[in-house]
Backbone bond lengths (Angstrom), bond angles and torsions (degrees), N, CA, C in turn:
res aa  C-N    CA-C-N  psi(-1)  N-CA   C-N-CA  omega(-1)  CA-C   N-CA-C  phi
1 M - - - 1.474 - - 1.534 108.98 -
2 N 1.348 116.88 126.47 1.456 117.49 -178.11 1.527 111.07 -77.34
3 F 1.355 115.03 167.18 1.459 121.19 -172.83 1.533 111.72 -62.68
4 R 1.354 116.67 -43.25 1.461 119.45 -177.07 1.522 111.72 -63.54
5 L 1.311 116.72 -40.40 1.459 120.74 179.70 1.526 110.38 -65.46
6 A 1.343 116.19 -41.87 1.465 120.48 179.19 1.529 110.86 -63.35
7 A 1.340 114.98 -42.29 1.462 119.45 179.69 1.528 110.59 -64.33
8 A 1.327 116.03 -41.40 1.458 120.20 -179.66 1.526 110.98 -64.20
9 M 1.334 115.95 -39.50 1.464 119.95 -179.96 1.531 110.65 -67.80
10 L 1.336 116.35 -38.10 1.455 120.71 178.08 1.524 110.77 -64.73
11 L 1.344 116.27 -44.91 1.448 120.79 179.26 1.522 110.94 -62.46
12 A 1.316 116.07 -42.44 1.462 120.10 179.04 1.519 110.75 -62.01
13 G 1.330 115.63 -39.50 1.466 119.69 178.86 1.513 111.89 -64.45
14 L 1.341 115.70 -43.01 1.458 119.98 179.63 1.517 111.44 -64.54
15 L 1.340 116.26 -43.94 1.460 120.53 178.83 1.518 111.01 -63.62
16 G 1.340 114.58 -39.17 1.457 118.92 -179.77 1.515 112.06 -64.35
17 S 1.333 116.86 -43.70 1.462 120.05 179.83 1.522 110.92 -67.94
18 S 1.367 116.54 -36.44 1.462 120.90 178.23 1.523 110.70 -64.65
19 L 1.342 115.57 -42.60 1.457 119.94 -179.70 1.521 110.88 -65.90
20 A 1.344 115.34 -39.47 1.459 119.08 179.18 1.525 110.75 -63.67
21 A 1.343 115.97 -41.71 1.469 120.05 178.48 1.521 110.72 -63.26
22 A 1.342 116.43 -39.89 1.459 121.09 179.88 1.527 110.85 -66.07
23 Q 1.333 116.65 -36.40 1.463 119.96 179.76 1.520 110.83 -66.19
24 D 1.327 117.07 -34.72 1.463 121.29 179.02 1.534 112.01 -78.61
25 Y 1.310 117.23 -23.97 1.462 123.41 -175.16 1.529 110.74 -62.06
26 P 1.352 117.09 139.28 1.469 127.80 -3.85 1.536 110.90 -95.63
27 V 1.300 115.83 151.00 1.470 120.71 -179.62 1.531 111.70 -116.27
28 R 1.353 116.57 1.06 1.467 120.72 177.90 1.532 108.62 -151.55
29 P 1.319 119.11 172.38 1.463 121.45 -176.49 1.532 113.09 -60.05
30 L 1.331 114.91 148.51 1.461 122.29 174.31 1.520 108.87 -98.65
31 H 1.327 116.40 149.26 1.461 121.88 177.74 1.526 108.36 -115.91
32 L 1.327 116.14 118.92 1.451 122.05 178.79 1.524 107.90 -104.25
33 V 1.313 115.94 107.37 1.470 121.60 -174.07 1.529 110.53 -86.42
34 V 1.321 115.00 127.80 1.465 122.55 172.23 1.525 106.04 -105.80
35 P 1.332 119.17 116.94 1.472 120.56 -173.72 1.521 115.10 -81.89
36 F 1.326 116.69 25.29 1.463 122.83 178.52 1.525 109.00 -140.06
37 P 1.332 118.16 166.47 1.469 120.53 179.34 1.532 111.64 -64.79
38 P 1.322 117.19 163.77 1.465 120.63 176.81 1.527 111.54 -60.39
39 G 1.334 115.05 150.64 1.455 119.73 172.83 1.507 116.54 103.74
40 G 1.336 118.58 -17.89 1.458 120.93 -179.76 1.513 112.47 -83.79
41 G 1.332 115.37 -176.15 1.456 120.42 -177.54 1.515 113.75 -63.54
42 L 1.338 117.41 -43.09 1.462 120.22 179.64 1.520 110.79 -63.37
43 D 1.334 115.81 -41.06 1.460 120.86 179.75 1.531 110.32 -64.52
44 T 1.320 116.30 -41.91 1.465 120.91 178.31 1.519 110.72 -59.74
45 L 1.337 116.48 -47.10 1.466 120.78 179.85 1.522 110.52 -59.82
46 A 1.323 116.72 -47.51 1.465 120.87 -177.53 1.521 111.65 -60.66
47 R 1.327 116.77 -41.00 1.464 120.24 -175.48 1.524 112.67 -78.70
48 I 1.317 117.71 -20.26 1.460 121.01 174.53 1.524 110.70 -82.36
49 V 1.333 116.31 -42.72 1.461 121.07 -176.47 1.530 111.97 -81.06
50 G 1.341 116.93 -33.73 1.458 121.35 -175.76 1.520 115.05 -49.11
51 P 1.341 118.98 -52.09 1.464 119.66 -179.43 1.522 113.60 -61.78
52 K 1.321 117.32 -32.55 1.469 120.43 178.90 1.527 110.49 -69.99
53 V 1.342 116.68 -40.62 1.463 120.65 177.25 1.528 109.11 -65.42
54 Q 1.313 116.23 -38.97 1.464 121.15 177.68 1.527 110.35 -58.39
55 A 1.324 117.40 -44.40 1.466 120.97 178.89 1.525 111.03 -65.00
56 N 1.333 116.44 -36.50 1.467 120.18 -178.91 1.521 112.35 -70.36
57 L 1.333 117.23 -35.65 1.468 120.91 -174.70 1.525 113.54 -98.54
58 G 1.330 117.44 -16.23 1.452 119.45 178.35 1.511 114.74 77.55
59 Q 1.328 117.56 16.44 1.461 122.68 176.53 1.530 108.78 -135.14
60 P 1.338 117.74 149.19 1.465 119.93 178.83 1.533 111.75 -58.86
61 V 1.325 115.97 143.49 1.465 122.22 172.34 1.524 106.52 -114.85
62 I 1.326 116.12 110.29 1.461 122.54 -175.68 1.523 109.50 -97.18
63 V 1.316 116.95 118.77 1.462 120.96 177.67 1.523 108.63 -84.28
64 E 1.332 116.57 123.76 1.462 122.24 -179.47 1.524 110.03 -119.72
65 N 1.312 116.94 126.83 1.466 121.73 176.57 1.523 109.50 -92.75
66 K 1.330 115.80 114.38 1.469 121.51 176.82 1.522 107.44 -121.25
67 A 1.323 115.13 83.49 1.461 120.93 -173.01 1.525 111.98 -87.60
68 G 1.333 114.88 162.58 1.454 121.16 174.58 1.506 112.91 135.64
69 A 1.340 115.45 145.08 1.470 122.86 176.07 1.520 111.96 54.89
70 A 1.342 115.73 45.98 1.467 121.41 177.36 1.523 112.51 56.71
71 G 1.320 116.23 35.55 1.461 120.51 176.70 1.509 114.74 94.87
72 I 1.323 117.53 -9.31 1.464 121.12 -174.10 1.528 111.70 -67.51
73 I 1.339 117.41 -37.64 1.468 120.09 -176.19 1.523 111.36 -63.05
74 G 1.321 117.57 -47.70 1.452 120.85 -179.41 1.513 112.99 -66.57
75 V 1.325 116.60 -40.36 1.465 120.43 179.75 1.525 110.22 -66.17
76 D 1.326 116.60 -43.01 1.466 120.19 179.27 1.528 111.00 -64.19
77 F 1.326 117.32 -35.38 1.462 121.04 178.12 1.523 110.82 -58.01
78 V 1.319 116.34 -44.99 1.465 119.70 -179.34 1.525 111.05 -73.89
79 A 1.323 117.52 -33.70 1.472 120.08 177.18 1.522 110.79 -57.64
80 K 1.327 116.19 -33.37 1.466 120.87 -176.24 1.536 112.77 -98.43
81 A 1.334 117.00 3.05 1.461 120.62 178.92 1.533 110.09 -76.06
82 A 1.336 115.75 162.53 1.470 119.97 177.47 1.525 109.60 -61.03
83 P 1.340 117.72 135.60 1.467 121.16 -177.91 1.537 112.10 -82.43
84 D 1.339 115.12 61.44 1.458 119.40 -176.66 1.525 113.49 -118.37
85 G 1.346 116.44 5.30 1.459 119.73 176.76 1.509 115.12 87.82
86 Y 1.336 117.99 7.56 1.457 119.83 -177.59 1.526 113.61 -101.12
87 Y 1.334 116.88 -12.40 1.465 121.11 173.31 1.529 108.60 -124.71
88 L 1.328 115.01 120.97 1.457 122.61 -178.16 1.524 108.10 -126.43
89 V 1.328 116.72 164.92 1.457 120.06 179.87 1.517 110.25 -139.50
90 V 1.336 115.22 149.36 1.462 121.33 171.93 1.524 106.83 -95.00
91 G 1.323 116.29 114.14 1.462 121.18 -179.42 1.519 111.56 -98.33
92 S 1.335 115.92 162.24 1.461 122.35 -179.54 1.529 108.75 -148.00
93 P 1.331 117.72 169.91 1.474 119.07 -176.77 1.521 114.28 -54.98
94 G 1.333 117.00 -41.67 1.458 119.54 -175.87 1.508 113.90 -57.86
95 N 1.347 117.07 -43.41 1.464 119.34 -176.83 1.519 114.23 -98.22
96 M 1.323 117.83 -9.85 1.464 120.35 -179.60 1.535 112.62 -111.59
97 S 1.318 117.49 -47.93 1.472 121.00 -174.48 1.525 113.51 -92.56
98 I 1.323 116.62 -37.41 1.458 121.68 -170.84 1.523 112.90 -94.10
99 A 1.318 116.70 -42.83 1.471 121.20 -174.64 1.529 114.38 -53.53
100 P 1.343 120.19 -39.96 1.467 118.88 -178.31 1.532 113.90 -58.52
101 A 1.339 117.03 -32.11 1.464 120.02 -179.28 1.524 112.33 -86.28
102 L 1.330 117.03 -18.81 1.462 120.88 -178.27 1.515 113.21 -97.36
103 N 1.327 116.43 -21.48 1.462 120.33 -172.08 1.528 110.14 -129.87
104 S 1.321 116.32 101.93 1.462 120.09 -178.53 1.517 112.41 -69.73
105 K 1.346 116.84 -14.32 1.463 120.89 -180.00 1.529 112.14 -105.73
106 L 1.324 116.54 19.91 1.459 120.51 178.32 1.525 109.54 -56.18
107 P 1.340 118.67 127.94 1.470 120.51 -172.75 1.524 115.12 -78.25
108 Y 1.314 117.74 1.40 1.471 120.27 178.83 1.525 109.16 -141.81
109 K 1.325 115.31 161.74 1.459 122.26 176.44 1.526 107.78 -118.36
110 P 1.337 117.33 111.84 1.456 120.26 -173.11 1.529 114.98 -52.99
111 L 1.324 117.37 -41.19 1.466 119.41 -176.81 1.520 112.42 -76.90
112 A 1.338 117.59 -29.22 1.466 120.92 -176.00 1.521 113.30 -93.96
113 D 1.328 117.06 -28.14 1.461 120.20 -169.85 1.523 114.65 -101.55
114 F 1.342 117.18 1.68 1.458 119.25 -178.21 1.522 112.26 -134.04
115 A 1.322 114.83 149.79 1.454 122.69 171.34 1.529 106.62 -104.85
116 P 1.331 119.19 109.01 1.463 120.56 179.14 1.537 110.42 -62.21
117 L 1.324 115.89 141.17 1.468 121.32 178.35 1.520 110.62 -105.43
118 T 1.327 116.65 -60.96 1.461 121.61 176.64 1.524 109.51 -164.91
119 M 1.318 115.42 149.85 1.457 119.33 167.36 1.527 106.93 -64.75
120 G 1.328 116.62 144.54 1.454 120.59 177.51 1.519 110.96 -98.00
121 V 1.328 115.61 -68.67 1.455 121.06 -178.67 1.520 110.01 -140.81
122 K 1.309 115.15 158.51 1.456 122.33 169.52 1.520 106.87 -118.05
123 I 1.334 115.04 138.77 1.459 120.61 -172.35 1.525 109.40 -123.06
124 P 1.315 117.82 118.49 1.463 119.13 178.74 1.518 111.78 -67.54
125 T 1.308 115.86 142.42 1.456 122.18 172.20 1.521 107.46 -101.63
126 L 1.306 117.18 140.04 1.466 121.15 -177.37 1.522 110.97 -110.37
127 L 1.313 115.95 138.13 1.460 121.75 170.83 1.523 106.43 -92.04
128 V 1.337 115.64 111.06 1.463 120.69 -177.65 1.524 109.60 -122.59
129 V 1.324 115.15 151.35 1.463 121.05 179.87 1.523 109.20 -129.81
130 H 1.340 115.58 159.66 1.457 120.29 173.19 1.532 108.58 -68.41
131 P 1.322 118.67 144.44 1.475 120.29 -177.71 1.528 114.63 -55.98
132 S 1.332 117.11 -24.20 1.465 119.89 -179.90 1.521 112.59 -79.83
133 F 1.323 117.09 -10.30 1.465 119.83 -177.37 1.528 109.55 -68.89
134 P 1.339 117.87 130.52 1.472 121.08 -172.37 1.526 114.87 -81.15
135 A 1.329 116.84 47.97 1.461 120.31 175.50 1.519 108.32 -146.78
136 S 1.324 116.03 134.11 1.460 121.17 -179.69 1.517 112.28 -111.65
137 T 1.340 116.28 -5.46 1.458 121.00 179.03 1.527 109.01 -138.19
138 V 1.324 115.72 165.59 1.463 120.56 177.34 1.525 110.28 -63.24
139 Q 1.317 117.47 -41.71 1.460 120.48 -178.93 1.532 111.66 -63.22
140 E 1.331 116.63 -38.04 1.461 119.89 177.14 1.530 110.37 -66.75
141 L 1.336 116.92 -38.63 1.462 120.98 177.73 1.524 110.65 -62.04
142 V 1.318 116.12 -46.01 1.465 120.72 -179.48 1.529 110.57 -61.86
143 A 1.315 116.32 -41.84 1.469 120.23 179.88 1.534 110.75 -62.72
144 L 1.327 116.45 -42.81 1.465 120.13 178.62 1.527 111.33 -63.22
145 A 1.348 115.67 -44.68 1.459 120.47 -178.03 1.519 111.84 -65.09
146 K 1.321 116.67 -37.89 1.468 120.22 178.92 1.528 111.62 -70.53
147 A 1.327 115.83 -31.88 1.466 119.67 -179.77 1.528 111.90 -73.82
148 S 1.344 116.33 -26.08 1.467 120.36 -177.70 1.529 109.83 -136.37
149 P 1.335 117.67 75.37 1.474 120.49 -178.28 1.530 112.33 -57.08
150 G 1.342 116.42 131.83 1.451 121.55 177.01 1.521 115.26 80.29
151 K 1.327 117.71 -3.65 1.465 120.35 -177.87 1.525 111.85 -75.64
152 Y 1.335 115.94 -37.81 1.460 120.53 -173.34 1.533 110.77 -101.36
153 N 1.342 114.96 161.01 1.462 118.81 -176.60 1.528 111.45 -140.59
154 F 1.322 114.81 164.82 1.466 120.16 174.07 1.521 108.75 -136.57
155 S 1.315 115.72 145.36 1.461 121.31 -179.13 1.523 110.01 -99.99
156 S 1.331 115.76 160.65 1.466 121.48 173.39 1.520 108.24 -153.14
157 G 1.329 115.63 170.82 1.453 121.12 -179.78 1.510 114.17 -79.84
158 G 1.336 117.50 6.85 1.459 119.05 176.99 1.514 113.30 150.99
159 Q 1.313 116.05 154.50 1.459 123.06 178.50 1.531 110.55 -62.22
160 G 1.321 116.78 129.14 1.452 120.93 176.44 1.515 115.44 83.46
161 T 1.325 117.93 3.93 1.456 120.58 177.10 1.531 109.46 -76.99
162 A 1.331 115.58 165.06 1.464 120.26 179.70 1.530 110.97 -59.99
163 L 1.333 116.94 -37.25 1.462 120.41 -178.88 1.530 111.28 -71.82
164 H 1.328 117.01 -35.70 1.460 119.97 174.48 1.531 110.03 -62.52
165 L 1.331 116.65 -46.52 1.464 119.96 -176.85 1.518 112.45 -69.07
166 A 1.330 117.66 -26.64 1.464 119.64 173.61 1.527 109.41 -61.32
167 G 1.330 115.96 -37.94 1.459 120.37 176.59 1.508 112.66 -69.70
168 E 1.336 117.41 -40.48 1.465 120.43 178.38 1.532 110.79 -63.84
169 L 1.337 116.34 -39.65 1.467 119.83 177.31 1.528 110.29 -63.05
170 F 1.320 116.69 -39.87 1.468 121.20 177.77 1.522 110.33 -61.18
171 K 1.318 117.28 -44.80 1.463 121.05 179.18 1.523 111.31 -61.38
172 I 1.327 116.25 -42.85 1.466 120.98 -178.60 1.526 110.58 -63.79
173 Q 1.333 116.23 -46.43 1.467 119.68 -173.97 1.529 112.96 -78.17
174 T 1.334 117.95 -17.73 1.466 120.09 178.35 1.523 112.39 -104.88
175 G 1.330 116.29 -9.12 1.459 119.63 -179.20 1.513 112.99 67.12
176 T 1.333 116.24 35.60 1.464 120.56 -178.02 1.525 111.48 -109.77
177 D 1.320 115.47 159.08 1.468 122.49 176.97 1.522 107.44 -114.47
178 I 1.353 115.56 94.95 1.459 121.60 179.30 1.528 106.68 -118.67
179 R 1.309 117.54 124.42 1.463 121.14 -174.04 1.529 112.06 -73.51
180 H 1.315 115.77 138.21 1.461 121.18 177.39 1.523 110.24 -92.33
181 I 1.334 116.34 130.41 1.466 122.22 176.71 1.529 107.37 -116.00
182 P 1.338 118.26 101.29 1.469 119.96 -178.99 1.527 112.45 -81.20
183 Y 1.320 115.18 143.23 1.460 121.43 175.67 1.527 109.23 -121.08
184 K 1.310 116.25 168.47 1.468 120.56 177.57 1.522 109.40 -90.51
185 G 1.322 115.70 66.12 1.454 120.57 -179.83 1.512 112.03 122.75
186 T 1.330 115.24 155.35 1.462 120.93 -177.84 1.528 111.95 -68.36
187 S 1.330 117.27 -39.17 1.480 120.49 -176.25 1.527 112.95 -58.55
188 P 1.346 119.78 -50.37 1.477 118.00 178.29 1.529 112.85 -65.62
189 A 1.331 116.63 -28.17 1.471 119.13 177.65 1.532 109.94 -66.96
190 I 1.327 116.56 -40.57 1.463 121.02 177.93 1.530 109.99 -68.34
191 T 1.330 116.86 -39.88 1.474 121.28 -179.31 1.526 111.26 -57.81
192 D 1.331 116.87 -45.60 1.464 119.76 -179.84 1.528 111.79 -71.51
193 L 1.332 117.41 -29.76 1.464 119.59 174.68 1.526 109.76 -66.44
194 L 1.320 117.40 -43.47 1.462 121.55 178.37 1.522 110.98 -61.41
195 A 1.337 116.00 -33.47 1.468 120.79 -178.82 1.529 112.31 -82.73
196 G 1.338 116.73 -4.87 1.459 119.90 -179.63 1.506 114.20 80.19
197 Q 1.336 117.31 13.68 1.462 120.68 178.96 1.525 111.67 -75.76
198 V 1.328 117.64 -23.45 1.458 123.25 173.87 1.521 108.22 -128.76
199 N 1.326 116.53 162.80 1.466 120.57 -173.19 1.520 114.49 -87.17
200 M 1.335 116.11 -38.49 1.470 118.71 -171.84 1.510 109.80 -154.38
201 M 1.345 114.84 172.53 1.459 119.83 -179.45 1.520 109.39 -159.38
202 F 1.316 115.57 145.71 1.457 122.21 167.61 1.527 104.45 -97.36
203 S 1.325 116.59 110.00 1.462 120.30 -168.34 1.519 112.70 -125.25
204 D 1.328 115.12 161.62 1.461 120.39 172.10 1.531 108.22 -74.53
205 P 1.349 117.24 172.28 1.470 119.78 -174.41 1.527 115.08 -66.47
206 S 1.325 118.69 -3.72 1.465 119.70 179.10 1.527 111.84 -61.87
207 V 1.346 117.81 -20.17 1.474 120.03 -179.85 1.524 112.43 -76.83
208 L 1.333 117.98 -8.97 1.463 119.89 -177.64 1.529 112.11 -58.71
209 Q 1.333 116.62 -33.59 1.464 119.67 178.79 1.527 110.49 -61.44
210 H 1.337 116.43 -36.32 1.464 120.31 179.89 1.534 111.05 -77.06
211 V 1.334 116.20 -31.20 1.464 120.13 175.65 1.525 109.48 -65.88
212 K 1.328 117.29 -45.47 1.466 121.86 -179.77 1.521 111.30 -64.17
213 A 1.344 115.99 -30.36 1.469 120.15 179.96 1.526 112.45 -84.37
214 G 1.331 117.45 -2.72 1.458 121.01 179.53 1.510 114.35 81.31
215 K 1.345 116.96 9.45 1.462 120.24 -179.12 1.524 112.70 -86.11
216 L 1.321 116.99 -16.40 1.455 123.31 174.78 1.525 108.43 -140.02
217 R 1.328 115.65 161.55 1.467 120.30 177.41 1.526 108.81 -121.81
218 A 1.317 116.12 125.90 1.465 121.13 179.38 1.524 109.40 -91.18
219 L 1.340 115.56 126.72 1.466 120.10 179.77 1.522 112.28 -95.55
220 A 1.336 116.65 -36.44 1.464 119.12 -175.45 1.518 109.93 -169.99
221 Q 1.323 116.19 170.06 1.451 122.30 171.97 1.528 108.83 -115.61
222 T 1.330 116.20 157.90 1.464 119.96 -168.16 1.524 115.25 -94.15
223 T 1.324 118.02 -10.06 1.460 119.97 -178.06 1.526 110.92 -68.85
224 A 1.334 116.35 159.60 1.468 121.07 -177.99 1.521 111.43 -64.14
225 T 1.324 116.56 -35.81 1.468 122.34 175.81 1.521 107.97 -127.76
226 R 1.306 117.13 161.63 1.463 120.51 -177.41 1.522 110.95 -63.01
227 A 1.321 115.61 131.64 1.462 120.73 179.46 1.525 109.51 -70.44
228 P 1.332 117.88 140.97 1.463 120.62 178.42 1.520 113.55 -56.78
229 S 1.339 116.62 -28.87 1.462 120.02 -178.85 1.534 112.98 -77.86
230 I 1.357 117.48 -16.41 1.473 121.44 179.50 1.533 108.37 -136.65
231 P 1.322 117.88 63.95 1.475 120.53 -171.56 1.522 115.38 -69.05
232 D 1.341 117.77 -19.70 1.467 119.81 -175.22 1.527 114.25 -93.01
233 L 1.333 116.84 -5.66 1.461 120.05 -178.73 1.533 109.51 -97.14
234 P 1.337 118.92 123.49 1.467 120.63 -178.39 1.523 111.79 -67.72
235 T 1.321 115.55 159.20 1.460 120.53 176.20 1.528 109.32 -84.72
236 I 1.323 115.74 162.97 1.465 120.41 175.48 1.526 109.61 -64.28
237 A 1.341 116.52 -36.97 1.465 120.35 178.30 1.522 110.84 -61.81
238 E 1.329 117.04 -40.28 1.474 121.53 177.21 1.522 111.37 -66.65
239 S 1.320 116.34 -25.49 1.463 121.66 -170.15 1.520 113.67 -95.83
240 G 1.331 116.60 21.96 1.457 119.34 174.15 1.504 116.41 107.57
241 V 1.357 117.54 8.98 1.467 120.83 176.87 1.531 107.57 -125.22
242 P 1.327 117.37 77.10 1.463 121.14 -174.75 1.525 112.64 -56.31
243 G 1.332 115.79 136.14 1.454 120.69 176.11 1.519 114.98 85.37
244 Y 1.335 116.92 -5.47 1.465 118.30 179.25 1.527 110.23 -68.02
245 S 1.321 116.08 132.14 1.461 120.99 177.73 1.518 109.61 -158.21
246 A 1.327 116.02 124.53 1.464 121.83 176.31 1.525 107.08 -142.67
247 T 1.315 115.62 108.61 1.464 120.57 -175.46 1.515 110.99 -111.65
248 N 1.322 115.94 126.91 1.452 120.52 170.26 1.524 107.25 -87.03
249 W 1.325 117.99 145.66 1.465 120.25 -174.64 1.522 110.79 -155.53
250 Y 1.322 115.29 159.29 1.464 122.49 172.22 1.529 107.50 -130.83
251 G 1.334 116.19 131.71 1.460 120.48 -179.26 1.519 111.20 -134.28
252 F 1.320 116.05 166.13 1.462 121.92 -176.90 1.534 110.31 -108.66
253 F 1.350 115.27 135.64 1.456 121.39 -176.33 1.525 110.71 -136.74
254 A 1.340 115.08 151.10 1.464 123.02 172.04 1.522 107.59 -118.02
255 P 1.327 118.55 166.03 1.466 119.54 175.53 1.526 111.03 -61.98
256 A 1.323 116.46 149.53 1.461 121.19 175.17 1.528 108.66 -58.54
257 A 1.311 117.11 154.51 1.469 124.16 179.85 1.523 112.58 75.54
258 T 1.344 117.87 5.78 1.460 119.22 170.08 1.525 107.45 -62.30
259 P 1.332 119.49 132.73 1.470 121.49 -176.96 1.528 112.24 -53.23
260 P 1.332 117.83 135.59 1.465 120.70 -178.89 1.523 113.68 -53.01
261 A 1.333 117.25 -37.28 1.467 119.51 -179.88 1.522 111.12 -65.68
262 V 1.333 117.08 -34.34 1.470 121.18 176.80 1.525 109.71 -70.40
263 V 1.330 116.71 -41.84 1.467 120.92 177.38 1.525 110.03 -57.60
264 Q 1.339 116.79 -44.70 1.463 120.28 -179.13 1.525 111.39 -66.02
265 K 1.338 116.66 -38.00 1.470 119.44 178.80 1.527 110.40 -66.62
266 L 1.333 116.86 -40.07 1.459 120.56 177.56 1.529 111.46 -67.06
267 N 1.314 115.85 -41.88 1.458 119.92 177.72 1.526 110.46 -57.33
268 A 1.324 116.76 -47.48 1.463 120.49 -179.46 1.526 111.52 -61.59
269 A 1.338 116.70 -40.93 1.464 120.56 -178.68 1.524 111.66 -66.98
270 F 1.352 117.34 -42.78 1.458 120.65 -179.29 1.526 111.72 -72.02
271 V 1.321 116.93 -41.75 1.464 119.89 -179.89 1.524 110.17 -62.62
272 S 1.334 117.09 -43.47 1.459 120.67 177.66 1.526 110.87 -59.71
273 A 1.329 116.51 -41.61 1.467 120.78 179.33 1.529 111.08 -63.65
274 L 1.318 116.22 -44.32 1.463 121.00 -177.60 1.527 112.47 -67.65
275 Q 1.309 117.61 -24.18 1.463 121.43 -176.43 1.522 113.27 -88.48
276 Q 1.323 117.95 -1.27 1.455 120.17 -179.67 1.529 110.25 -75.77
277 A 1.310 115.56 138.25 1.468 121.33 -171.56 1.523 113.03 -58.27
278 D 1.330 117.51 -40.31 1.463 118.50 -178.39 1.523 111.54 -69.04
279 V 1.342 116.89 -33.84 1.464 120.67 176.96 1.528 109.97 -66.64
280 I 1.318 116.92 -46.04 1.464 121.68 179.15 1.527 110.45 -57.55
281 A 1.352 116.54 -44.95 1.466 121.21 -176.90 1.522 111.84 -65.76
282 V 1.333 117.17 -44.89 1.464 120.58 -178.28 1.529 110.54 -65.83
283 L 1.332 116.62 -44.58 1.458 119.69 -178.53 1.526 111.36 -67.24
284 R 1.330 116.85 -40.75 1.466 119.44 179.36 1.518 110.63 -63.97
285 N 1.321 117.03 -36.33 1.464 120.66 177.35 1.527 110.85 -62.40
286 G 1.344 116.34 -26.78 1.452 121.24 177.32 1.514 113.29 -93.16
287 G 1.340 117.12 11.32 1.461 121.13 177.27 1.506 114.67 83.17
288 M 1.346 117.19 15.19 1.462 121.33 -179.84 1.523 110.11 -113.45
289 D 1.322 116.62 129.56 1.460 121.68 179.50 1.521 109.41 -104.22
290 V 1.339 117.11 120.92 1.460 120.18 -178.15 1.520 110.09 -63.21
291 A 1.326 115.73 141.98 1.465 120.96 -175.96 1.526 110.53 -147.05
292 P 1.350 118.74 58.60 1.463 120.54 -178.15 1.520 111.68 -59.14
293 S 1.330 116.22 151.03 1.457 120.70 -176.06 1.522 110.13 -147.78
294 T 1.305 115.86 175.50 1.458 120.99 169.52 1.529 108.13 -83.73
295 P 1.330 117.88 161.70 1.470 119.25 174.75 1.526 112.12 -57.12
296 A 1.332 117.34 -40.00 1.467 120.79 -179.23 1.520 111.39 -64.87
297 E 1.324 117.14 -38.22 1.463 120.55 179.05 1.525 111.04 -66.52
298 L 1.326 117.48 -40.76 1.468 119.96 177.73 1.520 110.54 -66.38
299 S 1.322 117.38 -38.80 1.463 121.09 178.18 1.523 110.86 -61.07
300 A 1.335 116.60 -45.81 1.464 121.12 179.80 1.527 110.42 -65.20
301 F 1.325 116.72 -41.26 1.464 120.79 178.90 1.521 110.73 -61.80
302 L 1.349 116.64 -44.72 1.465 120.72 -179.13 1.520 110.94 -61.59
303 R 1.322 116.99 -43.96 1.468 120.39 179.55 1.535 110.72 -60.46
304 E 1.327 116.05 -44.03 1.462 120.85 -179.91 1.531 111.00 -66.08
305 D 1.354 116.15 -40.41 1.457 120.50 -179.51 1.530 110.81 -66.09
306 M 1.330 116.69 -41.10 1.465 120.64 177.25 1.517 111.20 -61.46
307 D 1.320 116.68 -43.27 1.465 120.70 179.61 1.524 110.97 -63.57
308 R 1.345 116.33 -42.27 1.462 120.59 -178.52 1.527 110.71 -60.69
309 W 1.344 116.27 -50.28 1.461 118.60 -174.97 1.521 112.14 -74.40
310 A 1.322 117.57 -27.43 1.469 119.42 175.14 1.530 109.87 -63.24
311 R 1.341 116.04 -40.53 1.469 119.76 178.37 1.527 110.84 -65.41
312 V 1.327 116.75 -44.02 1.466 120.89 -179.74 1.526 110.23 -63.24
313 I 1.318 116.53 -44.92 1.468 121.47 -179.64 1.527 110.56 -60.70
314 K 1.330 117.03 -41.46 1.461 120.84 179.20 1.530 111.11 -67.32
315 Q 1.330 117.00 -46.12 1.456 120.63 -178.80 1.524 111.94 -64.99
316 A 1.334 115.91 -32.52 1.463 120.17 -179.32 1.524 112.29 -85.18
317 G 1.340 116.90 -4.71 1.462 121.49 179.33 1.513 113.83 71.11
318 L 1.333 116.01 33.38 1.468 120.48 -176.27 1.516 112.92 -103.69
319 E 1.333 118.08 -2.78 1.451 119.85 -173.62 1.515 112.52 -63.87
320 D 1.344 114.26 150.50 1.462 121.58 -179.67 1.522 109.19 -67.83
321 K 1.325 116.90 121.05 1.465 121.81 -179.75 1.527 109.57 -86.22
């Protein structure tokens, strides 16, 4: 038997056994890792979608919270898990798109160490100001900031977070000097905005309750097009900053080298779960718009998102030295 024939037979055998394993998959419980403590947006998504995926696959889906290091610990855990489809993770911009440019010692590489499954949701970020702030539109805000460089500020839940970088992108594209005030979490950042200690904030949709109560004023949302959950609020791009786009998102990933047939089975199970009417309604009520995708679409989106934030981080002088 010549070498090429032997190699071909070996490859066929390996593919055959892999396909057989994928056809049987899953035969035991799946673990869906949330790299943050219980109660946040990623945890909410996992616990809403998990039972639906469980029904689709016929095996329990166990949500596990592995928090620490801004999500890095949980994501790295799954990166190093066996690539058999039994350990998955919910990723987000902070630990997938932004961390590689901020942390030169990041223990994983998002594009090399993960097999994308599907986008889960996209979450609009809102530009909100204290009611006393003398601007009612984005253009008025930009004019004020340009007239008084460094006078105004914006809060965020921490240095290098997606909400912080949404503000840095705004500064870059408008040519304004607005000071960043980082807090240890989104809640204290919102608290000081409500108290008038800071002027503005790029926030998650949790501030909508304060906007409806008249305690804050929403000027715009950061997505490229209006989010279905907030159809009446214009985008920053519509409001005089062409091309501005900053999308917060949560997506599902498996370890790299997970068999393609398993990836496709997981994609089908998650997409079906995300498309159910009750899931869409609950998530939209929480400010999250479902956005299921193919694995290839999520991969392309992640690459583009990483490139975008790497440029912003470099221009803002935030890169890890």
